[in-house]
Structures are given as C-alpha cells and as structure tokens.
C-alpha positions as CSV (number, residue, x, y, z in Angstrom):
1,Q,88.3,103.1,106.5
2,V,90.1,99.7,106.3
3,R,91.3,98.8,102.9
4,L,92.9,95.5,101.8
5,V,94.4,95.1,98.4
6,E,95.7,91.7,97.2
7,S,98.1,91.2,94.3
8,G,100.4,88.6,92.9
9,G,98.1,86.0,91.6
10,G,98.5,84.3,88.3
11,L,98.8,81.1,86.2
12,V,101.5,78.6,87.2
13,Q,102.3,75.0,86.7
14,A,102.1,72.3,89.3
15,G,105.2,72.3,91.5
16,D,105.8,76.0,90.9
17,S,105.9,78.7,93.6
18,L,104.0,82.0,93.8
19,R,103.8,84.8,96.4
20,V,100.6,86.8,96.9
21,S,100.6,90.1,98.8
22,C,98.0,92.1,100.8
23,V,98.6,95.8,101.5
24,A,96.5,97.0,104.4
25,S,95.6,100.6,105.0
26,G,93.3,102.8,107.0
27,R,94.0,101.6,110.5
28,T,96.9,100.8,112.9
29,F,97.0,97.0,112.6
30,S,99.2,96.1,115.6
31,R,96.2,94.6,117.4
32,Y,94.9,92.8,114.4
33,A,95.2,89.3,112.9
34,M,95.4,88.9,109.2
35,G,94.2,85.9,107.4
36,W,94.3,84.3,103.9
37,F,91.3,82.4,102.7
38,R,90.5,80.9,99.3
39,Q,87.4,80.0,97.4
40,S,86.9,77.8,94.3
41,P,83.7,77.9,92.2
42,G,80.9,76.1,94.0
43,M,82.9,75.7,97.1
44,E,82.8,77.5,100.5
45,R,85.5,79.9,101.4
46,E,88.1,78.1,103.3
47,F,90.9,79.1,105.7
48,V,94.4,78.9,104.4
49,A,96.7,80.7,106.9
50,A,96.7,83.6,109.5
51,I,99.2,85.7,111.4
52,R,98.9,87.9,114.4
53,W,100.4,91.3,113.4
54,S,102.0,91.8,116.9
55,G,104.1,88.8,117.9
56,G,103.8,87.0,114.6
57,T,101.8,84.0,115.8
58,T,100.8,81.9,112.8
59,G,98.3,79.2,111.9
60,Y,97.8,77.0,108.9
61,A,95.3,74.7,107.3
62,D,96.5,71.1,107.2
63,S,96.2,71.1,103.5
64,V,99.0,73.8,103.1
65,K,101.2,73.1,106.1
66,G,104.8,72.7,105.0
67,R,104.1,74.3,101.6
68,F,102.7,77.7,102.4
69,T,104.3,80.4,104.6
70,I,102.5,83.5,105.9
71,S,104.6,86.6,106.9
72,R,104.2,90.3,107.4
73,D,106.2,93.4,106.9
74,S,105.2,96.0,109.4
75,A,107.1,98.8,107.7
76,K,105.1,98.2,104.5
77,N,101.8,97.2,106.1
78,T,101.9,94.1,103.9
79,V,101.1,90.5,104.5
80,Y,102.5,87.8,102.3
81,L,101.6,84.3,101.5
82,Q,104.5,82.3,100.0
83,M,103.1,79.3,98.2
84,N,105.5,76.5,97.2
85,G,104.9,73.1,95.7
86,L,101.6,74.3,94.2
87,K,99.0,71.7,93.2
88,P,96.0,72.0,90.9
89,A,93.8,71.7,94.0
90,D,95.2,75.0,95.2
91,T,93.5,76.8,92.3
92,A,91.1,79.4,93.8
93,V,90.6,83.1,94.4
94,Y,92.7,84.0,97.4
95,Y,91.3,86.6,99.8
96,C,93.1,88.7,102.4
97,A,91.1,89.4,105.6
98,A,91.6,91.3,108.9
99,R,90.1,91.0,112.4
100,Q,90.8,92.5,115.7
101,G,92.4,90.1,118.2
102,G,94.0,86.8,117.6
103,I,94.0,84.5,114.6
104,H,90.9,82.6,113.7
105,T,90.1,80.0,111.1
106,T,86.5,80.9,110.5
107,S,85.8,83.4,107.8
108,R,82.8,85.0,109.6
109,E,85.1,86.1,112.4
110,Y,86.9,88.5,110.0
111,D,85.6,92.0,109.6
112,Y,87.4,93.3,106.6
113,W,88.1,91.7,103.2
114,G,90.0,92.4,100.0
115,Q,88.7,91.9,96.5
116,G,90.7,88.7,95.9
117,T,93.4,87.5,93.5
118,Q,93.1,84.5,91.2
119,V,95.6,81.7,91.5
120,T,95.4,79.0,88.9
121,V,97.6,75.9,88.9
122,S,97.8,73.8,85.8
123,S,98.7,70.1,85.8
C-alpha cells in the first residue's frame, strides 16, 4: 500500500525560506512521478511542481518558477520542495502526490496523496 507522509510546514514571514518533505513507502517508485500541489480555503487544488523519480525531469508552475525547487533522495525515498522568497500568496496546505509515468500538472492524474502540511506566510 502506497503511503505518502508530508512534513516541514509552518508559519514564516514573507521573504523567508522553508523546505517541506514527503516520505514515500509501500512501492518501488522508480517508474513514478511525484508532485506537489497546494490548496487554499475556497480554492481548487493547484499544481506547484513535479519530478520524475527516474531521470529527475522536473516541472514547475509559473507562479513558483525561480523560487521553488523540487528534488528527490532515492536512498531515503523522500521528495523535497525547497521554497525561497515566500509570499503571503503561497499560504496553503501543501500536498504530496504520486502517479505512474511522467510528470503531470493535473491533480486528477495522480493516484496517491498524502495528508498535507500547512504553510502559512505572514506579511
């Protein structure tokens, strides 16, 4: 059974940095892509970044390009999202997701989800 567990969220000030992590278990993920999505109250879940476990191909939403970096540590089965230059608009619950195949920007294309971690950026 696939299990994704996020951690690392918190309350920070605008301009600060934060790294959230996602530990994946229950499957060999070499043929998977991992994504980060976020959701604010009353808003739809939106794509943030994704990475192909094998090869490391990445993709980013325009709103985070140049500020966020997604990476993975195969030895730890962990995917990271390094967030720099945080803005109040980045405030959301951040979710980790997994799908077989390549990266995708649509949430419905992902099969497995974590429980989310709250990131709050104060102005």
